[in-house]
KOLTIDREN-699954 format. One record per residue (C-alpha): residue number from 1; residue in one letter; x, y, z. Coordinates in nm, 4 decimals, m for minus. Layout:
REM residues N
R:seq:type:c1:c2:c3
R:NUM:a:X:Y:Z
...
REM end
This chain:
REM residues 553
R:seq:type:c1:c2:c3
R:1:m:9.1371:12.0794:11.1825
R:2:k:9.2547:11.7297:11.2879
R:3:k:9.0886:11.5880:11.5821
R:4:v:9.3144:11.3306:11.7974
R:5:f:9.1022:11.0469:11.8885
R:6:f:9.1539:10.8667:12.1826
R:7:a:8.9041:10.6102:12.3515
R:8:l:8.9280:10.6811:12.7426
R:9:y:8.7680:10.4563:12.9938
R:10:f:8.7089:10.6362:13.3228
R:11:f:8.6765:10.3907:13.6333
R:12:c:8.5196:10.4838:13.9849
R:13:s:8.3571:10.2883:14.2679
R:14:l:8.0018:10.3460:14.2903
R:15:t:7.7351:10.1952:14.5128
R:16:a:7.4437:10.2538:14.2944
R:17:y:7.2731:10.0802:14.0336
R:18:s:7.0846:10.4012:13.8817
R:19:q:7.1775:10.7425:14.0275
R:20:t:7.2000:11.1286:13.9731
R:21:w:7.4964:11.3446:14.1109
R:22:t:7.6133:11.6661:14.0792
R:23:e:7.9415:11.7739:14.1505
R:24:p:8.0281:12.1479:14.1270
R:25:a:8.4172:12.0923:14.0772
R:26:l:8.3884:11.9076:13.7693
R:27:i:8.3026:12.0556:13.4231
R:28:a:7.9639:11.8563:13.3823
R:29:a:7.7042:11.6503:13.5803
R:30:g:7.4938:11.3786:13.4324
R:31:r:7.2693:11.0825:13.5366
R:32:i:7.3740:10.6969:13.4511
R:33:e:7.0895:10.4553:13.3819
R:34:y:7.1657:10.0722:13.3423
R:35:r:7.0253:9.7330:13.2412
R:36:v:7.1509:9.4306:13.3075
R:37:i:7.3214:9.2488:13.0160
R:38:t:7.5130:8.8907:12.9330
R:39:k:7.8827:8.8725:12.8984
R:40:q:7.8343:8.7809:12.5530
R:41:e:7.6189:9.1188:12.4936
R:42:y:7.8801:9.3286:12.6631
R:43:d:8.1761:9.1973:12.4534
R:44:r:7.9985:9.2421:12.1229
R:45:l:7.8791:9.5970:12.2429
R:46:l:8.2153:9.6904:12.3564
R:47:n:8.3686:9.5798:12.0216
R:48:q:8.1161:9.7375:11.8292
R:49:m:8.1822:10.0989:11.9876
R:50:i:8.5333:10.0241:11.9741
R:51:e:8.5077:9.9671:11.5904
R:52:d:8.2308:10.2214:11.4777
R:53:g:8.3766:10.5249:11.7192
R:54:s:7.9747:10.5601:11.8133
R:55:m:8.0411:10.6088:12.1911
R:56:c:8.0328:10.9615:12.1958
R:57:d:8.1981:11.2654:11.9994
R:58:i:8.2534:11.5864:12.2394
R:59:d:8.5044:11.8318:12.3148
R:60:f:8.7408:11.7655:12.5945
R:61:n:8.6126:12.0874:12.8022
R:62:d:8.2964:11.9146:12.8026
R:63:v:8.4157:11.5798:12.9586
R:64:f:8.3718:11.5450:13.3281
R:65:y:8.5443:11.3097:13.5374
R:66:i:8.4569:11.1323:13.8819
R:67:d:8.6412:11.1977:14.2115
R:68:d:8.5042:10.9125:14.4266
R:69:n:8.5733:11.0779:14.7151
R:70:k:8.2548:11.2654:14.6766
R:71:p:7.9246:11.1434:14.7998
R:72:i:7.6846:10.9672:14.5768
R:73:s:7.3528:10.8659:14.6603
R:74:g:7.1364:10.5569:14.5566
R:75:t:7.0451:10.2102:14.6369
R:76:r:7.3010:9.9281:14.5671
R:77:p:7.2069:9.6595:14.3261
R:78:t:7.2192:9.2763:14.4467
R:79:f:7.4130:9.0587:14.2489
R:80:n:7.6426:8.7279:14.2846
R:81:g:7.9776:8.7363:14.1303
R:82:y:8.0570:8.9573:13.8398
R:83:y:7.7690:9.1271:13.6263
R:84:y:7.7662:9.3614:13.3235
R:85:l:7.5501:9.6387:13.2461
R:86:y:7.4819:9.8713:12.9492
R:87:g:7.2893:10.1938:12.9777
R:88:t:7.3164:10.5761:12.8869
R:89:l:7.5066:10.8789:13.0337
R:90:t:7.3035:11.1850:13.0212
R:91:t:7.4988:11.5050:13.0525
R:92:v:7.4484:11.8820:12.9812
R:93:v:7.6335:11.8128:12.6781
R:94:g:7.4052:11.5262:12.5612
R:95:r:7.3688:11.1610:12.5765
R:96:s:7.6407:10.8626:12.5376
R:97:r:7.6401:10.4945:12.5626
R:98:v:7.7861:10.3319:12.8461
R:99:l:7.9172:9.9979:12.9244
R:100:a:8.0090:9.8757:13.3071
R:101:y:8.0818:9.5576:13.4893
R:102:g:8.0605:9.5222:13.8468
R:103:n:8.1428:9.2599:14.1017
R:104:g:7.8648:9.1884:14.3445
R:105:n:8.0788:8.9832:14.5827
R:106:t:8.2800:9.2957:14.6661
R:107:g:7.9814:9.5684:14.6099
R:108:r:8.2373:9.7188:14.3415
R:109:l:8.0970:9.8457:14.0136
R:110:e:8.3514:9.9546:13.7922
R:111:i:8.2032:10.2108:13.5397
R:112:q:8.3841:10.2062:13.1906
R:113:f:8.2703:10.5455:13.0487
R:114:a:8.3808:10.4570:12.6958
R:115:f:8.3498:10.7361:12.4508
R:116:f:8.5829:10.9093:12.1730
R:117:n:8.7018:11.2171:12.3034
R:118:r:8.8216:11.4986:12.0711
R:119:i:9.1219:11.5882:12.2712
R:120:q:9.2943:11.9145:12.2202
R:121:a:9.6551:11.8045:12.1232
R:122:g:9.8981:11.8776:12.3765
R:123:s:9.6748:12.0117:12.6309
R:124:n:9.8311:12.0533:12.9666
R:125:e:9.4918:12.0139:13.1319
R:126:f:9.4360:11.7308:12.9567
R:127:y:9.7569:11.5527:13.0634
R:128:n:9.6975:11.6707:13.4420
R:129:r:9.3561:11.4725:13.4376
R:130:y:9.4884:11.2097:13.2224
R:131:n:9.7612:11.1311:13.4734
R:132:k:9.5151:11.1615:13.7601
R:133:y:9.3114:10.9064:13.5874
R:134:i:9.5935:10.6655:13.5226
R:135:s:9.6549:10.6625:13.8985
R:136:r:9.2873:10.5930:13.9618
R:137:v:9.3089:10.3070:13.7299
R:138:n:9.6085:10.1577:13.8777
R:139:q:9.4467:10.1853:14.2073
R:140:i:9.1425:9.9760:14.0952
R:141:q:9.3760:9.7251:13.9208
R:142:s:9.6075:9.6754:14.2164
R:143:n:9.2674:9.6167:14.4257
R:144:a:9.1279:9.3681:14.1705
R:145:p:9.0392:9.0422:14.2833
R:146:s:9.2893:8.7552:14.1488
R:147:q:9.1848:8.4919:13.9037
R:148:s:9.0043:8.2041:14.0672
R:149:n:9.0739:7.9614:13.7677
R:150:s:9.4088:7.7650:13.7531
R:151:m:9.4676:7.8622:13.3924
R:152:s:9.6519:8.2206:13.3721
R:153:v:9.5145:8.4632:13.1217
R:154:y:9.8607:8.5532:13.0278
R:155:d:9.9848:8.2224:12.9104
R:156:q:9.9715:8.3195:12.5604
R:157:l:10.2029:8.6352:12.4226
R:158:k:9.9427:8.8641:12.2671
R:159:v:10.0767:9.0670:11.9767
R:160:w:9.8517:9.3258:11.8120
R:161:s:9.9753:9.4983:11.4875
R:162:f:9.8489:9.6956:11.1761
R:163:t:10.1034:9.5427:10.9650
R:164:d:10.1784:9.1736:10.8264
R:165:e:10.5479:9.2463:10.8918
R:166:l:10.4951:9.1065:11.2586
R:167:a:10.2940:8.8060:11.1338
R:168:y:10.5755:8.7024:10.9211
R:169:m:10.8393:8.7504:11.1978
R:170:i:10.6357:8.5645:11.3994
R:171:d:10.5388:8.2692:11.1736
R:172:n:10.8172:8.1962:10.9381
R:173:p:10.8949:7.8012:10.9955
R:174:t:11.2704:7.8281:10.9672
R:175:w:11.3710:8.1746:11.1541
R:176:g:11.0361:8.3210:11.3027
R:177:f:10.9612:8.3664:11.6532
R:178:k:10.7790:8.0737:11.7229
R:179:a:11.0245:7.8574:11.5499
R:180:t:11.3060:7.9949:11.7395
R:181:h:11.1193:8.0437:12.0751
R:182:p:10.9084:7.6927:12.1103
R:183:g:10.8236:7.7396:12.4816
R:184:i:10.6157:8.0702:12.4102
R:185:e:10.2847:8.0719:12.2583
R:186:v:10.1643:8.3687:12.0398
R:187:e:9.8462:8.4738:11.9959
R:188:y:9.8571:8.7243:11.6907
R:189:s:9.5823:8.9874:11.5742
R:190:q:9.6155:9.2404:11.2705
R:191:t:9.3739:9.5317:11.2322
R:192:p:9.3719:9.7946:10.9541
R:193:m:9.5614:10.0881:11.0215
R:194:d:9.2804:10.3503:11.0123
R:195:q:9.0980:10.1298:11.3042
R:196:f:9.4151:10.0416:11.5075
R:197:q:9.4572:10.3343:11.7483
R:198:a:9.0483:10.2970:11.8368
R:199:k:9.1202:9.9400:11.8978
R:200:i:9.4279:9.9560:12.1135
R:201:d:9.3491:10.2772:12.3115
R:202:p:9.0699:10.1638:12.5563
R:203:v:9.2359:9.8524:12.6424
R:204:l:9.5760:10.0171:12.6959
R:205:v:9.4099:10.2524:12.9430
R:206:s:9.1858:10.0441:13.1074
R:207:g:9.4362:9.7408:13.1127
R:208:q:9.1191:9.5034:13.0197
R:209:g:9.2472:9.2765:12.7479
R:210:a:9.5314:9.4543:12.6708
R:211:p:9.8150:9.3134:12.4522
R:212:d:10.1432:9.2312:12.5618
R:213:i:10.3069:9.3656:12.2378
R:214:i:10.1854:9.6453:11.9964
R:215:a:10.3191:9.7695:11.6721
R:216:l:10.3480:10.1246:11.6633
R:217:e:10.3777:10.3249:11.3245
R:218:s:10.5727:10.6316:11.2520
R:219:a:10.2436:10.8642:11.2649
R:220:f:10.1392:10.7721:11.6056
R:221:v:10.4478:10.5881:11.8062
R:222:r:10.5123:10.9215:12.0007
R:223:k:10.1502:10.9338:12.1066
R:224:y:10.2079:10.5994:12.2895
R:225:v:10.5671:10.6525:12.3880
R:226:e:10.4803:10.9699:12.5746
R:227:s:10.1364:10.8062:12.7192
R:228:g:10.2966:10.6360:13.0384
R:229:l:10.1094:10.3242:12.9153
R:230:l:10.4167:10.1572:12.7595
R:231:l:10.6966:9.9255:12.9291
R:232:d:11.0145:10.0854:12.9709
R:233:i:11.2719:9.8829:12.7934
R:234:t:11.5749:10.1139:12.8413
R:235:d:11.7476:9.7798:12.9475
R:236:i:11.7103:9.6094:12.6041
R:237:y:11.8513:9.9419:12.4709
R:238:e:12.1492:9.9713:12.7043
R:239:a:12.2560:9.6073:12.6053
R:240:n:12.2635:9.6817:12.2582
R:241:k:12.3370:10.0759:12.2277
R:242:s:12.6677:10.0474:12.0574
R:243:k:12.5097:9.8759:11.7276
R:244:l:12.1787:10.0783:11.7080
R:245:l:12.1522:10.3659:11.4770
R:246:a:12.0586:10.6671:11.6670
R:247:y:11.7066:10.8178:11.5033
R:248:p:11.4860:10.4952:11.5654
R:249:v:11.6017:10.5033:11.9226
R:250:e:11.5302:10.8756:11.9587
R:251:v:11.1993:10.8201:11.8172
R:252:g:11.1190:10.5565:12.0905
R:253:s:11.2434:10.7618:12.4019
R:254:y:11.0991:10.9785:12.6513
R:255:n:11.2300:11.1570:12.9310
R:256:g:11.5362:10.9508:12.9256
R:257:k:11.3830:10.6361:12.8977
R:258:v:11.3078:10.3810:12.5837
R:259:y:10.9522:10.2844:12.5491
R:260:a:10.9588:10.1354:12.1767
R:261:m:11.2233:9.9860:11.9498
R:262:s:11.2394:9.9316:11.5721
R:263:w:11.3999:9.6499:11.3762
R:264:q:11.4422:9.9176:11.0842
R:265:a:11.5302:10.2594:10.9563
R:266:c:11.3493:10.4211:10.7039
R:267:p:11.5516:10.7270:10.5566
R:268:g:11.4524:10.8757:10.2497
R:269:a:11.5971:10.9690:9.9030
R:270:m:11.5458:11.1623:9.5936
R:271:f:11.4737:10.9152:9.3216
R:272:y:11.5299:11.0785:8.9526
R:273:r:11.4973:10.9602:8.5919
R:274:r:11.8769:10.8952:8.4672
R:275:s:11.7297:10.9715:8.0953
R:276:l:11.5928:11.3213:8.1909
R:277:a:11.8972:11.3839:8.3878
R:278:k:12.0936:11.3166:8.0608
R:279:k:11.8551:11.4913:7.8666
R:280:y:11.8050:11.8412:8.0493
R:281:l:12.1127:11.8289:8.2880
R:282:g:12.3898:11.6661:8.0691
R:283:t:12.4625:11.3807:8.3037
R:284:d:12.3157:11.0909:8.4904
R:285:d:12.6126:11.0566:8.7428
R:286:p:12.4419:11.0789:9.1122
R:287:k:12.7411:11.2789:9.2376
R:288:t:12.6843:11.5415:8.9876
R:289:v:12.2956:11.5603:8.9909
R:290:q:12.3141:11.6133:9.3633
R:291:t:12.5083:11.9363:9.3276
R:292:y:12.1995:12.0358:9.1379
R:293:f:11.9746:11.9500:9.4595
R:294:s:12.1964:11.9935:9.7488
R:295:n:11.9836:12.2402:9.9230
R:296:f:11.6206:12.4051:9.8767
R:297:t:11.7513:12.7157:9.6729
R:298:k:11.9418:12.4794:9.4500
R:299:f:11.6291:12.2649:9.3982
R:300:l:11.4337:12.5527:9.3186
R:301:e:11.6680:12.7027:9.0617
R:302:t:11.7191:12.3317:8.9146
R:303:a:11.3205:12.3281:8.8734
R:304:k:11.3302:12.6402:8.6726
R:305:l:11.6191:12.4900:8.4801
R:306:l:11.4322:12.1500:8.3811
R:307:k:11.0997:12.3493:8.2937
R:308:d:11.3439:12.6113:8.0544
R:309:r:11.5240:12.3482:7.8910
R:310:s:11.2205:12.1092:7.8443
R:311:k:11.0157:12.4073:7.6966
R:312:g:10.7653:12.3208:7.9434
R:313:s:10.7266:11.9322:7.9580
R:314:c:10.9517:11.8249:8.2310
R:315:v:10.8420:11.9064:8.6118
R:316:v:11.0802:11.8412:8.9290
R:317:v:10.8250:11.6508:9.0898
R:318:s:10.4614:11.5388:9.0359
R:319:s:10.3236:11.6566:9.3608
R:320:l:10.4171:11.9278:9.6344
R:321:r:10.3371:11.6706:9.9048
R:322:d:10.6689:11.4889:9.7731
R:323:l:10.8716:11.7425:9.9369
R:324:w:10.6619:11.7452:10.2900
R:325:n:10.9143:11.4884:10.4660
R:326:s:11.2083:11.6502:10.3454
R:327:f:11.1192:11.9828:10.4832
R:328:l:11.0124:11.8573:10.8282
R:329:s:11.3431:11.6832:10.8600
R:330:a:11.5239:11.9843:10.7704
R:331:r:11.4165:12.1801:11.0792
R:332:k:11.6348:12.2630:11.3985
R:333:n:11.3514:12.2607:11.6105
R:334:p:11.0151:12.0781:11.6924
R:335:w:10.6852:12.2042:11.6764
R:336:i:10.6584:12.2616:12.0624
R:337:i:10.9329:12.3928:12.2791
R:338:n:10.8537:12.4590:12.6453
R:339:d:10.4957:12.4189:12.5611
R:340:k:10.5220:12.7275:12.2782
R:341:l:10.4325:12.6346:11.9366
R:342:v:10.7560:12.7208:11.7126
R:343:i:10.7393:12.7480:11.3459
R:344:d:11.0594:12.6875:11.2404
R:345:p:11.2159:12.9001:10.9516
R:346:v:11.2485:12.6192:10.7010
R:347:m:10.8661:12.5543:10.7217
R:348:e:10.8210:12.9193:10.6028
R:349:q:11.0695:12.8505:10.3080
R:350:y:10.8554:12.5196:10.2342
R:351:l:10.5610:12.7814:10.1915
R:352:d:10.7523:12.9856:9.9770
R:353:i:10.8769:12.7146:9.7767
R:354:c:10.5512:12.5171:9.7010
R:355:k:10.3830:12.8631:9.6051
R:356:t:10.6711:12.9307:9.3548
R:357:l:10.6548:12.5908:9.2081
R:358:h:10.2725:12.5860:9.1897
R:359:d:10.2615:12.9313:9.0373
R:360:n:10.4994:12.8440:8.7624
R:361:r:10.3804:12.5139:8.6756
R:362:w:10.7407:12.3428:8.7822
R:363:e:10.5335:12.0664:8.9508
R:364:g:10.2987:11.8259:8.8341
R:365:g:9.9702:11.9560:9.0210
R:366:v:9.8356:11.6070:9.1531
R:367:g:9.7950:11.4464:9.4868
R:368:q:10.0270:11.1959:9.6201
R:369:w:9.9034:10.8441:9.5796
R:370:s:9.6671:10.9455:9.3201
R:371:d:9.6452:10.7516:8.9844
R:372:d:9.8362:11.0699:8.8130
R:373:w:10.1115:11.0168:9.0571
R:374:f:10.1722:10.6797:8.9891
R:375:a:10.1204:10.7539:8.6062
R:376:g:10.4045:10.9785:8.6229
R:377:m:10.6453:10.7067:8.7335
R:378:k:10.5756:10.5250:8.4220
R:379:g:10.6126:10.8422:8.2011
R:380:e:10.2285:10.8415:8.1305
R:381:l:10.1396:11.1770:8.3126
R:382:k:9.9576:11.3980:8.0931
R:383:d:9.8262:11.7585:8.1659
R:384:y:9.4540:11.8579:8.1216
R:385:s:9.4940:11.9184:7.7403
R:386:g:9.6430:11.5600:7.6914
R:387:k:10.0095:11.6877:7.6597
R:388:r:10.2731:11.4492:7.8020
R:389:i:10.4431:11.5863:8.1294
R:390:e:10.7787:11.4349:8.2099
R:391:v:10.8351:11.3990:8.6147
R:392:f:11.2042:11.4001:8.6889
R:393:s:11.1778:11.2904:9.0311
R:394:y:11.0007:11.1435:9.3329
R:395:f:11.0824:11.1691:9.7030
R:396:l:11.0513:10.8084:9.8614
R:397:p:11.2183:10.6209:10.1564
R:398:t:11.3617:10.2654:10.1582
R:399:w:11.0531:10.0988:10.1386
R:400:g:10.9536:10.3063:9.8512
R:401:l:11.2198:10.1789:9.6189
R:402:h:11.0625:9.8204:9.6417
R:403:y:10.7142:9.8799:9.6997
R:404:v:10.6462:10.1886:9.5228
R:405:l:10.8626:10.2330:9.2193
R:406:k:10.9478:9.8858:9.1317
R:407:t:10.5673:9.7619:9.1574
R:408:n:10.4254:10.0513:8.9623
R:409:a:10.6942:10.1411:8.7141
R:410:p:10.8471:9.7863:8.6265
R:411:g:10.8979:9.8911:8.2568
R:412:t:11.1355:10.1677:8.3764
R:413:k:11.3868:9.9398:8.5237
R:414:g:11.7521:10.0607:8.5070
R:415:d:11.6390:10.4176:8.4324
R:416:w:11.6325:10.5505:8.7992
R:417:a:11.9212:10.6861:9.0242
R:418:m:11.8849:10.7855:9.3811
R:419:i:12.0540:11.0693:9.5686
R:420:q:11.9937:11.2533:9.9082
R:421:g:11.8738:11.5760:9.7594
R:422:p:11.8051:11.8851:9.9765
R:423:s:11.7999:11.7218:10.3226
R:424:a:11.8195:11.3821:10.5202
R:425:y:11.4979:11.2895:10.6015
R:426:r:11.2851:10.9799:10.7261
R:427:w:10.9400:10.8685:10.6293
R:428:g:10.7349:10.5875:10.8284
R:429:g:10.8961:10.2909:10.9863
R:430:t:10.7335:10.0370:11.2723
R:431:w:10.8228:10.0242:11.6157
R:432:v:10.7424:9.7701:11.8876
R:433:g:10.6517:9.8300:12.2533
R:434:a:10.4665:9.6629:12.5509
R:435:y:10.2022:9.7254:12.7743
R:436:k:10.3302:9.8384:13.0841
R:437:g:10.0905:9.6194:13.2806
R:438:t:10.1759:9.2912:13.1053
R:439:k:10.2076:8.9699:13.3317
R:440:n:10.4476:8.8052:13.0904
R:441:l:10.7540:9.0136:13.1238
R:442:a:11.0153:8.7770:13.0430
R:443:a:10.8419:8.6706:12.7039
R:444:v:10.7501:9.0208:12.6154
R:445:k:11.1492:9.1058:12.6531
R:446:k:11.2291:8.7951:12.4601
R:447:f:11.0134:8.8928:12.1773
R:448:i:11.1419:9.2848:12.1569
R:449:r:11.5193:9.1290:12.1875
R:450:y:11.4748:8.9214:11.8904
R:451:v:11.2977:9.1431:11.6457
R:452:a:11.4887:9.4563:11.7383
R:453:t:11.8272:9.3346:11.8168
R:454:d:11.9097:8.9813:11.7173
R:455:e:12.1877:8.9989:11.4632
R:456:a:12.1000:8.6516:11.3000
R:457:f:11.7396:8.7494:11.2445
R:458:l:11.7960:9.0918:11.1457
R:459:e:12.0479:8.9896:10.8875
R:460:t:11.7943:8.7184:10.7536
R:461:w:11.5189:8.9768:10.7631
R:462:a:11.7349:9.2173:10.5654
R:463:k:11.7983:8.9563:10.2903
R:464:e:11.4455:8.8307:10.2695
R:465:t:11.2627:9.1628:10.2434
R:466:g:11.5399:9.4176:10.1504
R:467:d:11.4837:9.6061:10.4552
R:468:m:11.7157:9.8488:10.5987
R:469:v:11.7721:9.7241:10.9428
R:470:n:11.8509:9.9391:11.2667
R:471:n:12.1717:9.7199:11.3237
R:472:l:12.4921:9.8769:11.2374
R:473:n:12.6843:9.5387:11.2776
R:474:v:12.4256:9.3786:11.0400
R:475:v:12.4277:9.6761:10.8213
R:476:n:12.8116:9.7138:10.7996
R:477:k:12.8221:9.3412:10.7062
R:478:i:12.5772:9.3246:10.4242
R:479:k:12.5937:9.6737:10.2987
R:480:d:12.8606:9.6618:10.0316
R:481:s:12.7143:9.3372:9.8622
R:482:y:12.4080:9.5272:9.7035
R:483:s:12.3825:9.6175:9.3541
R:484:e:12.0363:9.7150:9.2413
R:485:p:11.9398:9.6912:8.8926
R:486:f:11.6401:9.8958:8.9150
R:487:l:11.8657:10.1648:8.9961
R:488:g:12.1203:10.1129:8.7044
R:489:g:12.3515:9.9080:8.9337
R:490:q:12.3630:10.1543:9.2242
R:491:n:12.4221:10.0211:9.5714
R:492:h:12.1002:10.1668:9.7652
R:493:y:12.1571:9.9847:10.0904
R:494:a:12.5204:10.1554:10.1398
R:495:l:12.3524:10.5070:10.0507
R:496:f:12.0781:10.4411:10.2690
R:497:t:12.3117:10.3760:10.5543
R:498:e:12.5020:10.7167:10.5411
R:499:m:12.1511:10.9088:10.4776
R:500:a:11.9879:10.7579:10.7954
R:501:k:12.2994:10.8969:10.9903
R:502:g:12.1605:11.2406:10.9227
R:503:v:11.8247:11.2024:11.0604
R:504:n:11.7261:11.3563:11.3542
R:505:g:11.4521:11.1584:11.5590
R:506:k:11.4289:11.3835:11.8335
R:507:l:11.2216:11.6290:11.6192
R:508:l:10.9338:11.3903:11.6486
R:509:q:10.6485:11.4484:11.9276
R:510:g:10.3181:11.3120:12.0365
R:511:n:10.1066:11.5730:11.8774
R:512:d:10.2923:11.6279:11.5552
R:513:e:10.0049:11.4649:11.3743
R:514:a:9.7343:11.6982:11.4571
R:515:i:9.9770:11.9850:11.3960
R:516:e:10.0925:11.8640:11.0529
R:517:e:9.7545:11.8456:10.9251
R:518:i:9.6686:12.2062:11.0473
R:519:f:9.9916:12.3099:10.8814
R:520:g:9.8931:12.1170:10.5663
R:521:e:9.5746:12.3016:10.5276
R:522:a:9.7308:12.6223:10.5809
R:523:m:9.9848:12.5557:10.3063
R:524:t:9.7110:12.4589:10.0656
R:525:a:9.5315:12.7701:10.1239
R:526:f:9.8265:12.9680:10.0636
R:527:v:9.9421:12.7838:9.7541
R:528:n:9.5899:12.7938:9.6081
R:529:g:9.5876:13.1880:9.6575
R:530:e:9.2891:13.1543:9.8885
R:531:k:9.4908:13.3078:10.1917
R:532:t:9.8032:13.5332:10.1981
R:533:k:10.1115:13.3761:10.3428
R:534:a:10.0589:13.5898:10.6907
R:535:k:9.6592:13.4987:10.7044
R:536:a:9.7602:13.1360:10.6531
R:537:l:10.0237:13.1381:10.9087
R:538:a:9.8014:13.3408:11.1635
R:539:d:9.4845:13.1084:11.1245
R:540:f:9.7412:12.8078:11.1820
R:541:r:9.8456:12.9805:11.4975
R:542:a:9.4890:13.0491:11.5743
R:543:q:9.3932:12.6859:11.5205
R:544:v:9.6668:12.5152:11.7099
R:545:e:9.6025:12.7736:12.0049
R:546:a:9.2511:12.6674:11.9984
R:547:c:9.4022:12.3157:12.0869
R:548:y:9.5330:12.4465:12.4102
R:549:i:9.8864:12.4655:12.2953
R:550:p:10.0433:12.8152:12.3842
R:551:v:10.1599:12.9834:12.1032
R:552:e:10.4941:13.1859:12.1032
R:553:r:10.4127:13.5567:11.9339
REM end
């Protein structure tokens, strides 16, 4: 079962250096003990905790929060200026490490209860407590003493990312943000994507050391769009809305406001081998081949046709996972409607089709991103007996053409073509948002306007990288100039433009990642014969319900 990790920092005003308290209204009670440490040691420990996730790992039902209107007993520590503490929090559920800092001049001890909390995705109880906590953080920040030195800590625009794309956008000496905005300094930091959320979660919540600009990947963008931690940038959208594709804006919007924008669109396509299409379908013409895959029923029929005509050597895809995004995007409904889990009929169809493909060996049976998956692109996939398997197609987005097919199968240049396949879909993409507490508002908005809406920049970016940009003025200007040799001269840019128009960004929700991993486990169990379809779906519902998402029966 997927666990959604979110580093929470709880702040409260205490008057004791070591104290014990009991609060009946809270879920747990505990004791905190500290020792004084240096600022350098504090920073080192904080970074270590963020990076290794070692603070605490407990269920949300066991997490307590502090209402500082309740009395707390103890003695006041005596310090001058700011001081830093390190200690342990002991509760009925165990012990966790705690970092804290305080202001001896004000008598305020602002405790950062830092632990990685296994949050039940979509829990209303969590959001109620979370919103209460955010209000408390805002109160503390509003009462915080001002900086005594003359240099502002916000002189630089701080940008955090998980991808080097933003670094290129910032540093290019000709058209980068620094070159075109010489009055704005930029401090850039890049963190591997598997560590990125653990790094940004605590600083966004606490406001301590938070970046101004944050890059947000498709898999987790909605988590932050819905969090209440991002700056409202609806004004930037409103000034540019007539020239923007719909779905990237829909992904970055929540409750009628826009909190994240993207420079790109990442619609997906079905890429097929021209030689295999001629051999088994009698043509490699994209319009004709599309008729064989115009919906999921046709897709299944053609998978059987390929297997039969090839005498068992040709599979429609190498991995069942290739179909995942196409099915997700074909849904009419998101996973959660009015706090109820909804399994769209197309996802049940996904289970059935995967089972049929697997049982009849109409797919390659390999894992996506595995060595065998890449081998299939080059025509080098073999079964357990050493027999060569021909892979007819791969489902990939815009970036998949340039960074997956081209780089891993250069010898097949010219033998590919692309069609939409059974459904318009999207896969991946990067959005930019800003911390709502930024003190550098003007520079933040200049940055987002530049990378997400500036037409001169976006045209240059598209031509330099091959990216499909999220600006219809730019797209319409350049789309007819493309002829992709790898696709036998096909104009991929124009085709992707049309495919993007069919994508529904409103399907994305903040808890999708957790729900979809649970569904993927259910699919695997069903396909492998470990569970019946009914049992797999029932277990899926039960696991989601255990995450405090009400389930529609």
